[in-house]
N, C-alpha and C positions, 0 to 999 in steps of 0.2 A: 882729711875728713872733717876736722874741726873748722876749717875755712868754709867748707861747703855748708855746714850747719849754721855758721855765723851768717852766711849769705841768705839762707832760708829764713832765719829769724829776722833779719833786716827787712826782707821782702814782706814777711807777714805783718810786721809792725807798720807798714806804710799803706795799708788799705784794709779792705774787708777780708778777713781770714776765711779759710775754707770751713773752719769750725763754726764761725758765726753764720756763714751762709747756710751750712747744714742745719744749724739750730733754727734759723728763721724759716727756712723752707719746710722743715719738719713740723714746726709749730703751725705754720699756715696750712700745710696739708692736713694736719690733725683737725684744725678748725673746719676745713672744707669737708672732710670725711664725716665729722660729727654732724654738720648741717645736712649732709646727704643721708644720714641715718645709719652709717656704717661705723657703729660704736667701737667694735673691737679693733678695726683698722685705725680708727682715730686714736685710741689709747696707745697703740704701738707707735704710730708716727709721733705723737706728742711725747711719749717716753723717750724716743730717740732724740727729739729736739731738746728735751730737758737735759738729757745726759750730755749732749754736745755743748749746751749752754753752761752746764756745770763745769765741764772741762775747760772751757774758755774763760768764763767769768764767774768764779765761785761767789764773789760778793753780790753780784747781781742776782744769782740764783737764791741766795739767802734772803735778799730783800723781797724777791717775788714770793718766796715761801711764807715770809711773815705777813705779806699783804694779800695772800691768796684768799682768805675769807672775805675781805672787802671786794676783791675782784669778782668772786663768785656771787656775792650779794648784788653787786652792780649789774652783772650779767643776767641774774634772775629778774631783777627789776626791769631791765630793758626788754627781756622776753615777755614779761607781764604786760608792759605797755604795748608791745607789738601785738600780743594776743588780743588786747582790747581794741586796738585799731582794726585788726582783721575781723573781729566780731562786728564792729560797726560797719565795715565794708560789706560783710555778708548780709547784715540786716538791710542796708540800703539796696543791695542787689535784689533781695527778696521783694522789697517794695517796688522796685523798678519792674520786675517781672510781672507782678500783679497788675500794675498799671498798663503794661503792654498787652497783657492778656485781655483786659477789659476793652481795649481799643479796637 
């Protein structure tokens, strides 16, 4: 039994572990679900990803937790910029419609 466990540990160390893959997939799914408006499902997926990440890389999770306020602020700023771009596009679209209606 110990030989088998040693072989499994050796294989996990040589590439992307299933815990890391689960964490990355869950976090990506959480982001996609959040963008699609499914907040509860996004929270569940993100929580699963965070738990898998914590199990695999506790130091990384601590670093993410410490930097979370900055990440949230950066995300909010990016969304604000996107909103202003979309407002500009909507304004230009309205102008284009008025010009086409006159023609």
